[in-house]
C-alpha positions in Angstrom: 48.3 32.8 50.1 49.3 36.2 52.0 52.2 34.1 53.8 53.7 32.9 50.2 53.5 36.6 49.1 55.2 37.8 52.4 57.9 34.5 51.9 58.6 35.5 48.3 59.0 39.1 49.4 61.9 38.6 51.9 63.2 35.8 49.8 63.5 38.8 46.8 64.9 41.0 49.3 68.2 38.0 50.3 69.3 39.2 47.0 70.5 42.3 47.8 72.5 40.9 51.4 76.1 41.9 51.7 78.2 40.6 54.4 81.0 43.4 55.4 84.4 42.5 54.5 87.4 41.9 56.3 88.5 45.4 54.8 85.2 47.2 55.3 85.2 46.6 59.0 85.9 49.6 61.1 89.4 50.1 62.5 88.1 52.1 65.4 88.1 50.8 69.0 84.6 49.7 70.1 82.9 49.8 73.7 80.5 46.8 74.4 77.2 49.1 73.3 79.0 49.9 70.3 80.2 46.6 69.6 76.8 45.0 69.6 75.1 47.8 67.7 77.8 47.1 64.7 77.5 43.7 64.9 73.5 43.5 65.4 73.5 45.4 62.3 75.3 43.6 59.9 73.6 40.6 61.4 70.3 42.5 60.5 69.1 40.0 57.3 69.7 37.2 59.9 67.1 38.2 62.6 65.0 35.6 62.4 67.4 33.7 64.2 67.0 34.9 67.3 63.7 34.4 68.7 64.2 38.3 70.9 66.3 39.7 67.8 68.8 40.2 69.8 71.5 38.3 67.8 74.4 39.3 70.3 74.5 40.1 73.8 77.1 41.8 76.6 76.6 38.5 78.6 77.2 36.1 75.4 80.2 38.4 74.2 81.9 38.0 77.9 80.8 34.3 77.7 82.7 34.0 74.2 85.6 35.8 75.7 85.4 33.5 78.6 85.5 30.0 76.5 88.2 31.6 74.6 85.9 31.8 71.4 87.1 35.5 70.8 90.0 37.1 72.3 90.0 39.7 75.3 89.2 43.2 74.8 92.0 45.4 74.6 91.4 48.1 78.0 87.4 47.5 77.5 87.7 48.0 73.5 86.9 45.6 70.8 88.8 45.8 67.3 87.6 44.4 63.9 88.4 40.6 64.6 86.1 40.5 67.8 83.8 42.2 64.8 83.8 39.8 62.2 84.4 36.5 65.0 80.9 37.3 66.6 79.3 37.7 63.4 80.8 34.3 62.4 80.0 32.7 66.0 76.7 34.0 65.9 75.9 32.6 62.6 77.8 29.4 63.0 75.7 28.8 66.7 72.4 28.5 65.1 73.9 25.1 63.2 77.2 23.4 65.5 77.7 23.7 68.6 79.9 26.1 70.6 82.6 23.2 70.9 82.4 22.7 67.5 82.9 26.4 66.6 85.7 26.7 68.5 87.5 24.0 66.9 86.4 25.2 63.1 87.8 29.0 64.3 91.2 27.4 65.2 91.4 25.7 62.1 90.3 28.3 59.7 92.7 31.0 61.4 95.6 28.3 61.4 95.3 27.4 57.8 93.6 30.3 56.3 94.1 33.2 58.6 91.4 35.6 60.0 91.1 37.9 57.2 90.9 35.0 54.3 88.5 32.9 56.3 86.3 35.6 57.2 85.9 36.8 53.9 85.8 33.2 52.4 82.6 32.8 54.7 80.9 35.9 53.4 81.2 35.1 50.0 80.3 31.5 50.3 77.3 33.0 52.3 76.0 35.6 49.8 76.4 32.8 46.9 74.1 30.5 49.0 71.6 32.6 50.3 71.0 33.8 46.5 71.1 30.7 45.2 68.6 29.1 47.4 66.4 32.2 46.6 66.6 31.5 42.9 65.7 28.0 43.5 62.5 28.8 45.4 61.9 31.5 42.5 62.5 29.1 40.0 65.1 31.2 38.5 68.5 30.5 36.9 71.8 31.5 38.4 75.6 30.7 37.8 75.7 29.6 41.4 79.7 28.1 41.5 82.5 28.4 43.8 84.9 27.3 41.7 86.6 25.3 44.4 87.5 21.5 44.5 87.0 20.6 47.9 88.8 17.5 47.0 92.2 19.0 46.5 94.6 19.9 48.5 94.4 23.7 48.0 90.8 23.8 48.5 89.9 21.0 51.3 90.5 23.3 54.5 87.3 25.5 52.6 85.3 22.5 52.6 84.1 23.8 56.3 83.2 27.1 55.3 81.1 25.8 52.4 79.1 23.4 54.9 78.3 25.8 57.1 76.9 28.6 54.9 74.9 25.5 53.3 73.3 24.7 56.7 72.9 28.6 57.4 71.0 29.1 54.7 69.1 26.4 55.0 68.0 26.8 58.4 67.5 30.7 57.8 65.1 29.6 54.8 63.2 27.1 57.0 63.1 29.1 60.0 61.0 32.0 57.9 58.7 29.8 56.5 58.1 28.3 59.9 57.6 31.9 61.5 55.3 32.9 58.4 52.7 29.7 58.9 53.3 30.5 62.5 51.7 34.3 62.0 49.1 32.8 59.8 48.0 30.5 62.6 48.1 32.4 65.3 46.0 34.8 62.7 43.2 32.4 62.2 42.9 31.4 65.8 42.2 35.1 66.4 39.7 35.4 64.3 38.2 32.4 65.6 
């Protein structure tokens, strides 16, 4: 039952998860090591995704540039757009392919603009995480995103909603599996 208590504690800690909004991301140009540190800090609540606990590496960033997922750095400096894209890509890549991520990013940038699409992603991800936590804890909440995805105005935001739901479900499932795995390892060590 220790793993259940640990899971509940983790679920409760997610209630405080808040993604940085576009306006809150630094305007200061960053070098690669600074970029990785900033993105890693923002993704800290999601470290369960990564086996090695490093969500972004310099080789990943370089590959994303080569694949045109993120813009090239300007004189070896990275900016707000790079940070936002890396946050989204790192979370998306757990649930969809890199090719699909490229298509989604292009679609969202064209339909919403980078800052709007990113802020909507952050808001919906926070809502879906909180809602999933409340479901697990059997708490009621006022989960509603106030969007009608069948309408022309909201249709292009549906992909953001779907991705956030998938990311959240994967996050909760992976944490659950990690705790079960820990318990099994502890039992094996004690035998």
